[in-house]
A tleap script that builds the chain and sets N, CA, C and O, in Angstrom:
source leaprc.protein.ff14SB
mol = sequence {
  NMET SER VAL ASP LYS ASN THR VAL ARG LYS
  VAL ALA ARG LEU ALA ARG ILE ALA VAL PRO
  GLU GLU ARG LEU GLY PRO LEU ALA GLY GLU
  LEU ASN GLY ILE LEU ALA TRP ILE GLU GLN
  LEU ASN GLU VAL ASP VAL ASP GLY VAL GLU
  ALA MET THR THR PRO VAL ALA MET THR LEU
  PRO MET ARG GLU ASP VAL VAL THR ASP GLY
  ASN ILE ARG ASP GLN VAL LEU ALA ASN ALA
  PRO ARG SER GLU ASP GLY PHE PHE VAL VAL
  PRO LYS VAL VAL CGLU
}
set mol.1.N position { 104.913 70.251 91.724 }
set mol.1.CA position { 104.174 69.508 90.724 }
set mol.1.C position { 105.203 69.385 89.436 }
set mol.1.O position { 105.779 70.353 88.937 }
set mol.2.N position { 105.309 68.229 89.059 }
set mol.2.CA position { 106.147 68.026 87.912 }
set mol.2.C position { 105.408 67.525 86.789 }
set mol.2.O position { 104.382 66.855 86.910 }
set mol.3.N position { 105.999 67.893 85.554 }
set mol.3.CA position { 105.276 67.474 84.293 }
set mol.3.C position { 106.155 66.564 83.559 }
set mol.3.O position { 107.332 66.855 83.347 }
set mol.4.N position { 105.593 65.414 83.144 }
set mol.4.CA position { 106.507 64.539 82.256 }
set mol.4.C position { 105.868 64.424 80.733 }
set mol.4.O position { 104.848 64.998 80.351 }
set mol.5.N position { 106.641 63.618 80.023 }
set mol.5.CA position { 106.145 63.549 78.597 }
set mol.5.C position { 104.682 63.043 78.465 }
set mol.5.O position { 103.934 63.452 77.577 }
set mol.6.N position { 104.349 62.205 79.324 }
set mol.6.CA position { 102.949 61.739 79.132 }
set mol.6.C position { 101.978 62.912 79.481 }
set mol.6.O position { 100.984 63.041 78.767 }
set mol.7.N position { 102.163 63.711 80.436 }
set mol.7.CA position { 101.314 64.766 80.789 }
set mol.7.C position { 101.305 65.880 79.642 }
set mol.7.O position { 100.300 66.541 79.379 }
set mol.8.N position { 102.401 66.003 79.057 }
set mol.8.CA position { 102.494 67.066 77.944 }
set mol.8.C position { 101.682 66.499 76.721 }
set mol.8.O position { 100.935 67.183 76.022 }
set mol.9.N position { 101.947 65.063 76.548 }
set mol.9.CA position { 101.078 64.514 75.396 }
set mol.9.C position { 99.615 64.715 75.640 }
set mol.9.O position { 98.906 65.217 74.768 }
set mol.10.N position { 99.149 64.344 76.779 }
set mol.10.CA position { 97.747 64.544 77.102 }
set mol.10.C position { 97.282 65.893 77.007 }
set mol.10.O position { 96.209 66.128 76.451 }
set mol.11.N position { 98.067 66.905 77.551 }
set mol.11.CA position { 97.568 68.212 77.298 }
set mol.11.C position { 97.496 68.712 75.909 }
set mol.11.O position { 96.613 69.483 75.531 }
set mol.12.N position { 98.517 68.221 75.098 }
set mol.12.CA position { 98.443 68.583 73.831 }
set mol.12.C position { 97.360 68.105 72.956 }
set mol.12.O position { 96.817 68.768 72.073 }
set mol.13.N position { 97.075 66.776 73.316 }
set mol.13.CA position { 95.882 66.114 72.801 }
set mol.13.C position { 94.599 66.836 73.153 }
set mol.13.O position { 93.758 67.053 72.281 }
set mol.14.N position { 94.436 67.194 74.349 }
set mol.14.CA position { 93.284 67.877 74.783 }
set mol.14.C position { 93.112 69.306 74.109 }
set mol.14.O position { 91.996 69.746 73.831 }
set mol.15.N position { 94.322 70.023 73.859 }
set mol.15.CA position { 94.224 71.218 73.309 }
set mol.15.C position { 94.345 71.271 71.725 }
set mol.15.O position { 94.446 72.289 71.041 }
set mol.16.N position { 94.312 69.916 71.281 }
set mol.16.CA position { 94.313 69.784 69.809 }
set mol.16.C position { 95.523 70.368 69.267 }
set mol.16.O position { 95.432 71.000 68.215 }
set mol.17.N position { 96.753 70.231 69.900 }
set mol.17.CA position { 98.021 70.758 69.229 }
set mol.17.C position { 98.937 69.622 68.872 }
set mol.17.O position { 99.223 68.758 69.701 }
set mol.18.N position { 99.364 69.619 67.731 }
set mol.18.CA position { 100.193 68.544 67.239 }
set mol.18.C position { 101.586 68.813 67.744 }
set mol.18.O position { 102.201 69.807 67.357 }
set mol.19.N position { 102.108 67.940 68.609 }
set mol.19.CA position { 103.407 68.079 69.168 }
set mol.19.C position { 104.134 66.817 68.860 }
set mol.19.O position { 103.730 65.722 69.252 }
set mol.20.N position { 105.386 67.013 68.040 }
set mol.20.CA position { 106.188 65.874 67.569 }
set mol.20.C position { 106.775 65.180 68.844 }
set mol.20.O position { 106.984 65.768 69.905 }
set mol.21.N position { 107.001 63.928 68.620 }
set mol.21.CA position { 107.469 63.085 69.898 }
set mol.21.C position { 108.751 63.631 70.405 }
set mol.21.O position { 108.991 63.620 71.612 }
set mol.22.N position { 109.648 64.145 69.469 }
set mol.22.CA position { 110.986 64.635 69.880 }
set mol.22.C position { 110.884 66.025 70.669 }
set mol.22.O position { 111.837 66.441 71.329 }
set mol.23.N position { 109.730 66.687 70.566 }
set mol.23.CA position { 109.559 67.879 71.301 }
set mol.23.C position { 108.826 67.787 72.728 }
set mol.23.O position { 108.691 68.747 73.486 }
set mol.24.N position { 108.368 66.463 72.977 }
set mol.24.CA position { 107.830 66.275 74.333 }
set mol.24.C position { 108.577 66.591 75.526 }
set mol.24.O position { 108.133 67.247 76.468 }
set mol.25.N position { 109.935 66.007 75.425 }
set mol.25.CA position { 110.971 66.245 76.382 }
set mol.25.C position { 111.221 67.655 76.778 }
set mol.25.O position { 111.020 68.063 77.922 }
set mol.26.N position { 111.684 68.420 75.763 }
set mol.26.CA position { 112.081 69.786 75.996 }
set mol.26.C position { 110.887 70.634 76.429 }
set mol.26.O position { 111.076 71.569 77.207 }
set mol.27.N position { 109.708 70.364 75.980 }
set mol.27.CA position { 108.520 71.047 76.305 }
set mol.27.C position { 108.148 70.831 77.763 }
set mol.27.O position { 107.667 71.742 78.437 }
set mol.28.N position { 108.391 69.544 78.268 }
set mol.28.CA position { 108.047 69.162 79.584 }
set mol.28.C position { 109.141 70.010 80.497 }
set mol.28.O position { 108.839 70.450 81.606 }
set mol.29.N position { 110.329 70.171 79.953 }
set mol.29.CA position { 111.308 70.952 80.892 }
set mol.29.C position { 110.892 72.303 80.934 }
set mol.29.O position { 111.003 72.964 81.967 }
set mol.30.N position { 110.328 72.851 79.680 }
set mol.30.CA position { 109.938 74.349 79.764 }
set mol.30.C position { 108.736 74.442 80.606 }
set mol.30.O position { 108.687 75.414 81.359 }
set mol.31.N position { 107.788 73.636 80.616 }
set mol.31.CA position { 106.651 73.787 81.491 }
set mol.31.C position { 107.085 73.563 83.005 }
set mol.31.O position { 106.613 74.305 83.866 }
set mol.32.N position { 107.839 72.710 83.289 }
set mol.32.CA position { 108.460 72.520 84.677 }
set mol.32.C position { 109.067 73.889 85.201 }
set mol.32.O position { 108.926 74.286 86.358 }
set mol.33.N position { 109.743 74.546 84.228 }
set mol.33.CA position { 110.540 75.738 84.610 }
set mol.33.C position { 109.293 76.903 84.959 }
set mol.33.O position { 109.318 77.634 85.949 }
set mol.34.N position { 108.315 76.898 84.019 }
set mol.34.CA position { 107.282 77.933 84.365 }
set mol.34.C position { 106.621 77.448 85.791 }
set mol.34.O position { 106.496 78.319 86.653 }
set mol.35.N position { 106.259 76.322 86.042 }
set mol.35.CA position { 105.672 75.925 87.263 }
set mol.35.C position { 106.551 76.242 88.476 }
set mol.35.O position { 106.062 76.554 89.561 }
set mol.36.N position { 107.788 76.158 88.264 }
set mol.36.CA position { 108.815 76.343 89.357 }
set mol.36.C position { 108.801 78.004 89.649 }
set mol.36.O position { 108.973 78.436 90.789 }
set mol.37.N position { 108.620 78.719 88.710 }
set mol.37.CA position { 108.436 80.270 88.783 }
set mol.37.C position { 107.306 80.503 89.442 }
set mol.37.O position { 107.349 81.311 90.370 }
set mol.38.N position { 106.170 79.911 89.139 }
set mol.38.CA position { 104.942 80.043 89.876 }
set mol.38.C position { 104.930 79.680 91.442 }
set mol.38.O position { 104.309 80.268 92.327 }
set mol.39.N position { 105.678 78.689 91.547 }
set mol.39.CA position { 105.913 78.212 93.059 }
set mol.39.C position { 106.798 79.411 93.697 }
set mol.39.O position { 106.606 79.686 94.881 }
set mol.40.N position { 107.638 80.040 93.048 }
set mol.40.CA position { 108.461 81.166 93.769 }
set mol.40.C position { 107.505 82.262 94.065 }
set mol.40.O position { 107.558 82.887 95.123 }
set mol.41.N position { 106.543 82.522 93.042 }
set mol.41.CA position { 105.538 83.572 93.386 }
set mol.41.C position { 104.579 83.323 94.663 }
set mol.41.O position { 104.173 84.208 95.416 }
set mol.42.N position { 104.297 81.929 94.758 }
set mol.42.CA position { 103.583 81.455 95.911 }
set mol.42.C position { 104.218 81.828 97.201 }
set mol.42.O position { 103.518 81.973 98.204 }
set mol.43.N position { 105.459 81.984 97.230 }
set mol.43.CA position { 106.144 82.113 98.512 }
set mol.43.C position { 106.257 83.571 98.929 }
set mol.43.O position { 106.737 83.856 100.026 }
set mol.44.N position { 105.841 84.478 98.106 }
set mol.44.CA position { 105.842 85.963 98.456 }
set mol.44.C position { 104.762 86.180 99.423 }
set mol.44.O position { 103.638 85.716 99.231 }
set mol.45.N position { 105.103 86.953 100.578 }
set mol.45.CA position { 104.160 87.231 101.514 }
set mol.45.C position { 103.364 88.407 101.152 }
set mol.45.O position { 103.848 89.539 101.117 }
set mol.46.N position { 102.045 88.117 100.861 }
set mol.46.CA position { 101.106 89.301 100.351 }
set mol.46.C position { 100.026 89.673 101.522 }
set mol.46.O position { 98.996 90.291 101.254 }
set mol.47.N position { 100.308 89.300 102.663 }
set mol.47.CA position { 99.388 89.628 103.770 }
set mol.47.C position { 99.205 91.117 104.012 }
set mol.47.O position { 100.225 91.784 104.185 }
set mol.48.N position { 98.239 91.601 104.038 }
set mol.48.CA position { 97.925 93.017 104.334 }
set mol.48.C position { 98.145 93.970 102.997 }
set mol.48.O position { 98.128 95.200 103.045 }
set mol.49.N position { 98.347 93.226 101.847 }
set mol.49.CA position { 98.440 94.030 100.618 }
set mol.49.C position { 97.165 93.992 99.951 }
set mol.49.O position { 96.529 92.951 99.786 }
set mol.50.N position { 96.771 95.204 99.543 }
set mol.50.CA position { 95.308 95.347 98.912 }
set mol.50.C position { 95.515 95.065 97.461 }
set mol.50.O position { 96.510 95.414 96.825 }
set mol.51.N position { 94.364 94.320 96.930 }
set mol.51.CA position { 94.247 94.102 95.602 }
set mol.51.C position { 94.226 95.283 94.769 }
set mol.51.O position { 93.572 96.247 95.168 }
set mol.52.N position { 94.858 95.351 93.647 }
set mol.52.CA position { 94.826 96.587 92.684 }
set mol.52.C position { 94.198 96.071 91.248 }
set mol.52.O position { 94.414 94.962 90.761 }
set mol.53.N position { 93.428 97.039 90.709 }
set mol.53.CA position { 92.923 96.922 89.449 }
set mol.53.C position { 93.702 97.694 88.478 }
set mol.53.O position { 93.739 97.392 87.285 }
set mol.54.N position { 94.385 98.788 89.035 }
set mol.54.CA position { 95.182 99.644 88.205 }
set mol.54.C position { 96.368 100.338 89.213 }
set mol.54.O position { 96.173 100.541 90.411 }
set mol.55.N position { 97.407 100.605 88.626 }
set mol.55.CA position { 98.376 101.189 89.442 }
set mol.55.C position { 98.162 102.707 89.700 }
set mol.55.O position { 98.902 103.257 90.516 }
set mol.56.N position { 97.279 103.362 89.113 }
set mol.56.CA position { 96.949 104.653 89.135 }
set mol.56.C position { 95.662 104.866 90.112 }
set mol.56.O position { 94.610 104.303 89.806 }
set mol.57.N position { 95.723 105.559 91.121 }
set mol.57.CA position { 94.527 105.690 91.891 }
set mol.57.C position { 93.669 106.885 91.330 }
set mol.57.O position { 94.067 108.048 91.264 }
set mol.58.N position { 92.432 106.426 90.936 }
set mol.58.CA position { 91.600 107.421 90.270 }
set mol.58.C position { 90.038 106.895 90.444 }
set mol.58.O position { 89.767 105.718 90.684 }
set mol.59.N position { 89.220 107.766 90.313 }
set mol.59.CA position { 87.796 107.333 90.425 }
set mol.59.C position { 87.183 107.711 88.858 }
set mol.59.O position { 87.509 108.709 88.215 }
set mol.60.N position { 86.349 106.803 88.480 }
set mol.60.CA position { 85.775 107.083 87.236 }
set mol.60.C position { 84.510 108.119 87.366 }
set mol.60.O position { 83.795 108.148 88.368 }
set mol.61.N position { 84.343 108.890 86.325 }
set mol.61.CA position { 83.251 109.805 86.406 }
set mol.61.C position { 81.958 109.095 86.310 }
set mol.61.O position { 81.832 108.172 85.505 }
set mol.62.N position { 81.071 109.435 87.015 }
set mol.62.CA position { 79.697 108.868 87.035 }
set mol.62.C position { 78.639 109.769 86.401 }
set mol.62.O position { 78.662 110.978 86.633 }
set mol.63.N position { 77.705 109.220 85.599 }
set mol.63.CA position { 76.686 109.998 85.109 }
set mol.63.C position { 75.356 109.308 85.495 }
set mol.63.O position { 75.326 108.159 85.935 }
set mol.64.N position { 74.310 110.037 85.315 }
set mol.64.CA position { 72.990 109.469 85.376 }
set mol.64.C position { 72.710 108.360 84.405 }
set mol.64.O position { 73.028 108.403 83.217 }
set mol.65.N position { 72.034 107.269 85.049 }
set mol.65.CA position { 71.842 106.099 84.014 }
set mol.65.C position { 70.430 106.402 83.445 }
set mol.65.O position { 69.424 105.982 84.016 }
set mol.66.N position { 70.384 107.027 82.481 }
set mol.66.CA position { 69.074 107.515 81.946 }
set mol.66.C position { 68.927 107.046 80.399 }
set mol.66.O position { 69.776 107.320 79.551 }
set mol.67.N position { 67.905 106.405 80.170 }
set mol.67.CA position { 67.578 105.929 78.667 }
set mol.67.C position { 67.245 106.925 77.819 }
set mol.67.O position { 66.175 107.507 77.994 }
set mol.68.N position { 68.033 107.259 76.844 }
set mol.68.CA position { 67.648 108.202 75.803 }
set mol.68.C position { 67.886 107.763 74.401 }
set mol.68.O position { 68.678 106.845 74.189 }
set mol.69.N position { 67.292 108.320 73.485 }
set mol.69.CA position { 67.378 107.973 72.105 }
set mol.69.C position { 68.603 108.533 71.491 }
set mol.69.O position { 69.022 108.072 70.429 }
set mol.70.N position { 69.277 109.628 72.184 }
set mol.70.CA position { 70.418 110.273 71.668 }
set mol.70.C position { 70.064 111.391 70.745 }
set mol.70.O position { 70.943 112.196 70.440 }
set mol.71.N position { 68.956 111.502 70.313 }
set mol.71.CA position { 68.445 112.563 69.352 }
set mol.71.C position { 69.466 112.971 68.277 }
set mol.71.O position { 69.705 114.147 67.999 }
set mol.72.N position { 70.049 111.911 67.694 }
set mol.72.CA position { 70.980 112.119 66.664 }
set mol.72.C position { 70.743 111.044 65.472 }
set mol.72.O position { 71.657 110.575 64.795 }
set mol.73.N position { 69.439 110.747 65.333 }
set mol.73.CA position { 69.126 109.764 64.253 }
set mol.73.C position { 69.584 110.243 62.995 }
set mol.73.O position { 70.183 109.414 62.310 }
set mol.74.N position { 69.444 111.369 62.538 }
set mol.74.CA position { 69.713 111.883 61.186 }
set mol.74.C position { 71.351 111.685 60.954 }
set mol.74.O position { 71.864 111.238 59.928 }
set mol.75.N position { 71.966 112.074 62.009 }
set mol.75.CA position { 73.433 111.889 61.898 }
set mol.75.C position { 73.939 110.505 61.857 }
set mol.75.O position { 74.949 110.220 61.214 }
set mol.76.N position { 73.263 109.636 62.530 }
set mol.76.CA position { 73.603 108.124 62.526 }
set mol.76.C position { 73.194 107.626 61.086 }
set mol.76.O position { 74.063 107.051 60.431 }
set mol.77.N position { 72.009 107.792 60.574 }
set mol.77.CA position { 71.525 107.402 59.205 }
set mol.77.C position { 72.351 108.131 58.070 }
set mol.77.O position { 72.292 107.651 56.938 }
set mol.78.N position { 72.996 109.081 58.260 }
set mol.78.CA position { 73.858 109.686 57.300 }
set mol.78.C position { 74.945 108.698 57.022 }
set mol.78.O position { 75.449 108.782 55.902 }
set mol.79.N position { 75.396 107.788 57.821 }
set mol.79.CA position { 76.491 106.739 57.601 }
set mol.79.C position { 75.927 105.774 56.863 }
set mol.79.O position { 76.710 105.050 56.248 }
set mol.80.N position { 74.620 105.540 56.744 }
set mol.80.CA position { 74.193 104.275 56.030 }
set mol.80.C position { 74.080 104.567 54.506 }
set mol.80.O position { 73.815 105.662 54.009 }
set mol.81.N position { 74.325 103.402 53.848 }
set mol.81.CA position { 74.248 103.334 52.449 }
set mol.81.C position { 72.747 103.749 51.971 }
set mol.81.O position { 72.496 104.547 51.069 }
set mol.82.N position { 71.894 103.108 52.689 }
set mol.82.CA position { 70.502 103.421 52.406 }
set mol.82.C position { 69.705 103.402 53.669 }
set mol.82.O position { 69.892 102.626 54.606 }
set mol.83.N position { 68.803 104.330 53.598 }
set mol.83.CA position { 67.944 104.438 54.908 }
set mol.83.C position { 66.457 104.840 54.293 }
set mol.83.O position { 66.286 105.472 53.252 }
set mol.84.N position { 65.452 104.348 55.142 }
set mol.84.CA position { 64.056 104.705 54.638 }
set mol.84.C position { 63.266 104.806 55.991 }
set mol.84.O position { 63.410 104.007 56.917 }
set mol.85.N position { 62.440 105.851 55.997 }
set mol.85.CA position { 61.624 106.221 57.048 }
set mol.85.C position { 62.239 106.165 58.477 }
set mol.85.O position { 61.537 105.752 59.399 }
set mol.86.N position { 63.488 106.553 58.693 }
set mol.86.CA position { 64.228 106.656 59.789 }
set mol.86.C position { 64.837 105.399 60.168 }
set mol.86.O position { 65.217 105.317 61.336 }
set mol.87.N position { 65.013 104.335 59.352 }
set mol.87.CA position { 65.726 103.073 59.590 }
set mol.87.C position { 66.788 102.722 58.486 }
set mol.87.O position { 66.792 103.243 57.371 }
set mol.88.N position { 67.663 101.808 58.908 }
set mol.88.CA position { 68.481 101.417 57.958 }
set mol.88.C position { 67.874 100.367 56.992 }
set mol.88.O position { 67.061 99.543 57.410 }
set mol.89.N position { 68.270 100.400 55.709 }
set mol.89.CA position { 67.758 99.417 54.850 }
set mol.89.C position { 68.787 98.458 54.584 }
set mol.89.O position { 69.855 98.827 54.095 }
set mol.90.N position { 68.533 97.111 54.898 }
set mol.90.CA position { 69.562 96.029 54.726 }
set mol.90.C position { 69.050 94.978 53.772 }
set mol.90.O position { 67.838 94.796 53.660 }
set mol.91.N position { 69.940 94.274 53.076 }
set mol.91.CA position { 69.425 93.115 52.310 }
set mol.91.C position { 68.815 92.089 53.045 }
set mol.91.O position { 69.134 91.797 54.197 }
set mol.92.N position { 67.896 91.513 52.353 }
set mol.92.CA position { 67.130 90.225 53.064 }
set mol.92.C position { 68.096 89.195 53.035 }
set mol.92.O position { 68.787 88.952 52.045 }
set mol.93.N position { 68.159 88.528 54.212 }
set mol.93.CA position { 69.000 87.359 54.449 }
set mol.93.C position { 68.224 86.111 54.765 }
set mol.93.O position { 68.839 85.044 54.756 }
set mol.94.N position { 66.965 86.128 55.037 }
set mol.94.CA position { 66.234 84.896 55.426 }
set mol.94.C position { 65.157 84.854 54.313 }
set mol.94.O position { 64.483 85.833 53.992 }
set mol.95.N position { 65.074 83.789 53.831 }
set mol.95.CA position { 64.152 83.404 52.704 }
set mol.95.C position { 62.665 83.178 53.257 }
set mol.95.O position { 61.762 82.856 52.486 }
savepdb mol mol.pdb
quit
C-alpha cells in the first residue's frame, strides 16, 4: 500500500489535524516507511507461536466473588468533609 499527498490530506482532514501543504510530501514518505515496516512484520512466520498477554508466566490469585459492604463505613466516611447518618453530604447540583 502506498500513501500519497492526497491520502495524507484526507486523513489529516478526517482527524481534524492542520497539516501545512509543504508537510504533505514528507509526511507521506514517513507513513510509507511505517507501512513498509509493517509489511516486514507480516512476513514473519508465527505458525505454532502461542499468543502472549505477558512475558511472565503466572496465574492470578482468585477469590470468592461475594458481595459485601466492606464493614469499614466509618473509616471511609472519615475522609469526607461532611457526613450525616452514615452518608456523604454533597452540595446540591440540580435545581
